[in-house]
N, C-alpha and C positions, 0 to 999 in steps of 0.2 A: 504494500500500500504506500502511496506517495502523498506527501504533504500538499495541501491545497495552495495554489498560487495566490499571491496577494491580489492580483487583478480580478480573480474570481470572487475573492472575499469582498473586495470593494464593490463589485457589481451587486452582489446579493445583499450587502449591508444597505446599499442605496434603496433597494426594493423594500427592505424591512422598514426603513425610515418613512418611505412613502405610505406604507400600510398604516403606520402609527399616526401619520398626519392626515390620513384621508377622512373625508366627510362621511364616507360609507361606514367606516369603523365607528365613528362617533354616533351615527344613527343606530348601528347595531348594538352598541353598548347601552344606549338609552332604552331601546325597545326589546332587545334580545329576541328578535324575530328571525327564524331560520331563513326566510326568504331574503332578508337583507344580507345574511351570511353568504348566500348564494351569489349575491352581487359582488361581494368581496372576492369570491372564487373566480368569477368571470373577469374581474378587473386585474387581479394580480397573479393568478396561477399561470396564465400564458407567459407572463414576464419571467417568472421563476423557471418555467419549462425551457425558455429560450437559453438561459444560462446552463441549465442541466444538459441540454442538447450539445452546447458548445464544449462543455467539459467532457462529455461522453465521446465526442468525435476526436478531440485533440489530445486529451489527457485522461483516458479511461481509468487509470490507476488512482486518480484523485476523486473518483465518484463518491466513495463512501465518506470521505472527509467533507466533500461538498454537502452531502445529505445530512451529515451531523450538524452542519451550520443551521439547517432548517428546523432543528429541534428547539432552537431558541424560542421562548414564548412570544417574542416580539413578532413572529410570523403568524401568530394567531391560529396555528394548526393548519395553515394553508399548504397544500401540496403533499401533506403527510400521507394521505391515502394512496397517492401514486407511488411514493418511494417505499411505502409498506409493501405494495405489490411487487416492486422491483426486488426488495429483499427476499420475498418468498420465492420467486422464480430464479433468483441468483444461486440459491443454495444447491449444492451438489447432492444428488440422491443416489441410493444404491439400488440393487435389483429388486428389493422389497418396497421400493418407493417410500423410503425413509431417509431423512437427512444423514449424511455421513458424519457430520460434526455439528455441534450446537450452533444455532444461528443467532449470534449475539446482536447483530445489526437489526434483525427482525425484532428481537426483544426490546432493544433500545428505542426503536421507533414506536412500537406498540405502547411502551411505558410512557413515552412523551404524549401520545394521543390520550391515554387514560388520565394523565395529569393535566391535560389542557382544560382551561376554563370553558372551552368551546366543544367539549366532548359530545354533548347532546346533538350538536350540529354535524359533527364528524362521523358519529357512529353509523349513520345510515349509509355510508360509503365504504365501510370496511368489513361488512359481514362475510362475504364470500372469501375475501382475502384471508381473514383470520381463520375461517373454517378450513381452508386448504393448508395454511401454515401449520395449524394444530394437527391436521391429519398426517402431515409429513414429519412431525416432531414426536419425541418420546413422551410418554405419560409423566415421567418424573420431571422432565423439563417444563411441561405445562403446569404441573402442580407447584413447582418452585416459583414460576412466574406469577401465578395467581396468589400465592402466599405473600408476595411482596406488595400487593395492592390492598390498600386499607378500605377503599370505598366498596361497601358490600353491593351496592347497586351495579357498579361496573363489573365486579367479580361475577355477579349473577348473569350479566349480559354475556361475558366471555365464556362462562360455563355453558350457556345455551348453544354456543358454537362448537362445542365438543360433541362429536357424533359417534355412536357405537358402530354405525355401519362402515366407518372407515377403518375398522379393524380388519376388514376383508381387503386384501391387496387389490382385487379387481375393482372395487369401488374407489380406492385411493388412486389407482392408475387412471381411471376414467375422469375423476375430478381434477387431477393434476394436468392431464393432457388437454382437457377442455379449458381449464384456466390459463394454461400456457399460451394457447392460441390467441388470447386477447393481447398478448405482448409481442406478437410476431413483427409488428411494424415499428417497434420502439428499440432504441439503442440504450441498453441498460447494463450490459455485461462489463464486469471488471474481473480482476484476477489477483491471486497471491502467488508470488514467485517463491519457491522453496529455498531454504538455506541449508537444510539438513536432509539426509536420506529419508528419515521418517516423514518429513513434510513432503518430500518428493512423491512418496507413495500415496499420500492423502490428497495432494493438490493436483496430481497428474491429470485426471479426467477433466477437472474444471479448467485447467490451463489449456488442455487440448481443445476443448470447446471454444475457449476464448480466442485462440489463434485462428481457428477455422472461421469464426465470425469476423475477426478483424481482417481477414483476407479480402473482404469486399473492397472494390476499387475506390469507393467513396470515403473510406476510413483513412485517417491521418495517423500513421504508426510511428512517426519519428521519435515521439516521446518514449516509446517502448524499447527502442534499440539499446540504450544503456543497460536496462534491466535484463534484456535477452543476452547481451554480452556477458554480464556478470554470471548469469545462469549457466551459459555454455562453458565458461572458464572455471567453474567450480569443480575441482578435481575430486571432491568427495562423491560425485555422481558417476564417475567413470566405472563402467562395468554393469551399471544398473539398467535393466531392460526398459524401465519407465523413462529413463533418460534418453536412451536410443530412440524410443518411440517419439518423444517430443522433438528430438533433433530432426527426425524424418518429417514431422509436421511443420517445423520451422522452414525447412528447405522446400517443402511442397507448397505451402500456403502463404508464407509471410512476405515474399518478394522484398526481402530486406536489403539493406545496403551491402556494399562489398565486404566491409570488415565483419559484419554479422555472418554473412554467407561463408567467409573464410574460416571463421571459428567453427561454424556448424559443419562445414566440410571436413575439417580436421578431426572432429569428434566422430563423424560418420565413417570416415576412412579407417580410423583406429578400431572402431567396433566391428566394422565390416571384415577386417582381417582376423578377427578373433575366431575361436573355435565354433561358436554358435552364431556368428554374425550373419551368415547367409540365410540359415533357417529362420532366424528371428526377423530378418528383414521381410521375407515373404509372408511370414505369419502376420505381421502388422499390416503389410500392404493389402492382404486379403481382407483384413478387418476394415481398413479404410474404404475399400472398394464396395463392400457389402453393407456398410452402415449408412443409412440415409442421412443421419445427422452430419456426416463428414462431407456431404455434397461433392462427391468425388467425380472429376471429369478428366479428360486427357490433359488439361492445362496443368494439373498438379504434377503429372509425370514429366511434362516438358520442363517444368521449373527445376525439379531435382536433377534431371539428367543433364541440364545445362551447367550444373555446378560440380557434380561428382566426377571422378575419374572413370571413364568408360573404356580405357585401354587395358585395364586389368583383366587377366584371364580367369574370370569367375562367372558364376551364375547371374549375378546382378548386372554385369556388363552385357552378357548375352541377352538378358531380358530387355534391358533398355534399348539396346541396338535394334531389337525387333520392334519394340513399341514405337520407336521413332519412325520406323517405316509405316506402321499402322496409322499413326496420327498424321503423318505428312502426305502419304499417298492415298490413304483412305482404306477402310476395311473391305470395300467392295472390289478393290483392285485385284485382278487375277494373280498377279505376281506376289502380292501381299498374302493372299490366301495360301499360295504354295509355300511361302516363307513360314507362315504360321504352322502349316502341316509339318514342315521339316523340323521346326523347333519342338512342336508338340510330341512328335514321334520319338524324340530323344529323351523324354521324361515319362515316368509312370503316369497313367491317366489321372490318379488321385493326388499327384504331387502338388505342392503349393504353387510351384511355377505354372503348372497347367491350369490350376484354379484361377490364378490371377489373369492369365491370358483369356480364359473363358469369360471372366468378369468384364474385361474390356470390351470384347465383342458383344456380349449380352447387353451391356449398357448402351453401346452404340445402336444396336437393333431396337431395344425397347424405347430409347429416346426418339428414334426416327419414327417408329410406328405410333407412339403416343402423341406426337405432334402433327400427325397427318390430319388434314381436313377431309371431310367426307367426299368432296369432289376430287380428291387425289388418290382414289382407290386403285388406279392403274399403277401408281408407284408402289403401292402395297403388293400388287401382284408381282411386279418386277423384282422387288427386294427378296422375294422367296427363292429366286435362283441362288442368291448369295447365302441365304439362310440354310438351304439344303446342303450347300457345299460345306458350311461350318458344322452342320449336324453330322455329316459324314466324317469330318476331321475329328470331332470331339467324341462322338459316340457316348454322350453323357445324358442320362435321363433327366437330371435336374435342369440342364441347359434347355432341353427340349420342352420341359414343362413350363419354364419361364417364358419361352417364346410363344408357346400355346396360349398361356394366360393373357399376354398383352395382345395377341392376334385376335382371340375371341372377343376381347373387349372392344376392339376396333370394328370387327364384323357386326357386333350388336349395334354399334353406332350407325353403321351403314344401313342395316335393315330398318332401323327406326327412321333414318333420313330418307330412304327410298321405299316407301310402303307399298307402291304399286307393284303387285306381284307379276303383272304382265309387262312392266316397263323394262327397257333394255338394261338399265343400271342394276336393278334387282336381280335380273336373270344372269347378268355377268358375275355378280357376287356369288349367287347360288351355285353357278357352274364351277367357279374357282374353288369354293369351299368343298363342294361335293367330291371333287377329284383330288385336289391337293391335300386337304386335311384328312381325307380318308386314306390316301396313300402313305401319309406320314404317321398314321395311327393316332392322330389327334381326336378324331371322332369316328365311331362306327357308323354303318349305314343306318341303323335304327336311330342313333343320336342325331345324325344329319337330318333325317325326316322330322324328328321332334324339334330340332333347332329352327327349322323353317315352317313349322306348322302354325297356322293361324290360330291365335288365341281368341276364344269366344268371350265377349264381354258379358259379365254377370248382369242379369236383368235386375233393374231396381224395383223394389216393392212398390 
C-alpha cells in the first residue's frame, strides 16, 4: 500500500470544506429530512467519485489510503456506501467463497457508517453490500465486529443481514457472482505486494488478478513499476512457484518498461533452466488459457515471446516458435496446420504442451464462431474445413465437445433468425447440419430430426 499524495489530499479536503459550507447541509441539519440528504449525495458524491477515478487510474496502490480520508465525519457519510462495496469485492476469496484473510478495510468503513450521525440516511444503501460481506466472512469475525458496536438498534439492523442460507456454498456463490456484476464497469482494484514468502502465498491470487486488470490499455501503470521492480528483485522469492507464476503474468500482461521486463526476464530464464521449470511453465500456461478471468488471447503470448530467449533448445522455445507462426499466419493456414500436426505428433496426446496448443486453436475457433452474425453463416460452413483438419490432428474428445457446444449455439441462433422452413437460408443450414454434424458424430439422425422439429405452441386457456 502506498501513501496518498498531497495533491489528492488537497482535492478531497476542498470537497469536504464545500460540504460543510453548503446551504444543502444547513437545511438538512435543520430539518433532518432524508430527501435533503439525497440532495447532498447528488451534489457532492460525483465530485468525490471524480477524485477516486483519478487515483484508481494513476495510483491504484493509494486507493485504500484515499478511502480512509472519506471516513472523516466532515464528509457526512457521503460516498461511504460505494467504497463499502469496493471493499467487499476487493477481498480475495477461496474455493469455498470465503475470504482468505480478514477484511479490515471493510470493517473500518462499516464502523464509520455505524458511527455516522447520518446512519439512518445511509442504511438504506448498504443492505445488500453488508449481507454479501457477512456471507463471505467468518462467524467469529462478524461476532467480534458486532460486539464493538454499542448502539443496540444498529446491532439489530446488522444482525438482520446475517442469513443462514449463506451457509450453503451454492447460495454464497450465487450472491457473490450477482453482486460482483454490479462493479464490472468500475475501477476499484488495488493490491498488496508481498515482502515475505508467507505473504507471497497469500497475496498471489489477488496480485495476479490485479495485473490482469491493469493490462487494459486505458490504465496508467507507471506508478506500479517501482513496486514491481522491488518484487522481482526480492531474492527471498527465488524458487517459489507462486513467484514464477507472477513473473509469467508480468511478462504477458503488464507491457512494462524495459528495466521491469529485464528483471522479469532474468527471473524467468533462471527458473526456466531449473529442474521443474519446463513442466511448471506449461502447467501455469494451461491454467491461464482455460481460466476466463485471465482473459487470455494471442496478445499475451506475443508479449512474453518478444522478451524471453527463444534460441534455447527446450520445450518453451519450440512452443513459442510454433505459436508465433499460428498468430502471425493464422490458424486456418494450411502450412500452419501441418506445423501444428508435426509438433503435436512429437508429444503425448495428454501432455501439457499439446493441451496448450489445443487451447489456442479452440479459443480461436470459439471466438470466431461466437462473433459471427446470422447473415454470415456461409463463413461458418467454410470454417468447418479447418475444424475437421484440427479434429483429425488432435483426436481429442474434449476439443470436439467444445467445438460442438459453440457450433450448436450458433445453429440455434440461425434457426431462430430464419424461421421459414421453406426458405433457402433455413434449408442451407439444415442440409449442412444434417450431413456435417452427423458425420462428425455431433448429432445422431434421431437428434437431427428432433433438432429441426417444429415446436407446437401451448394453447392458452
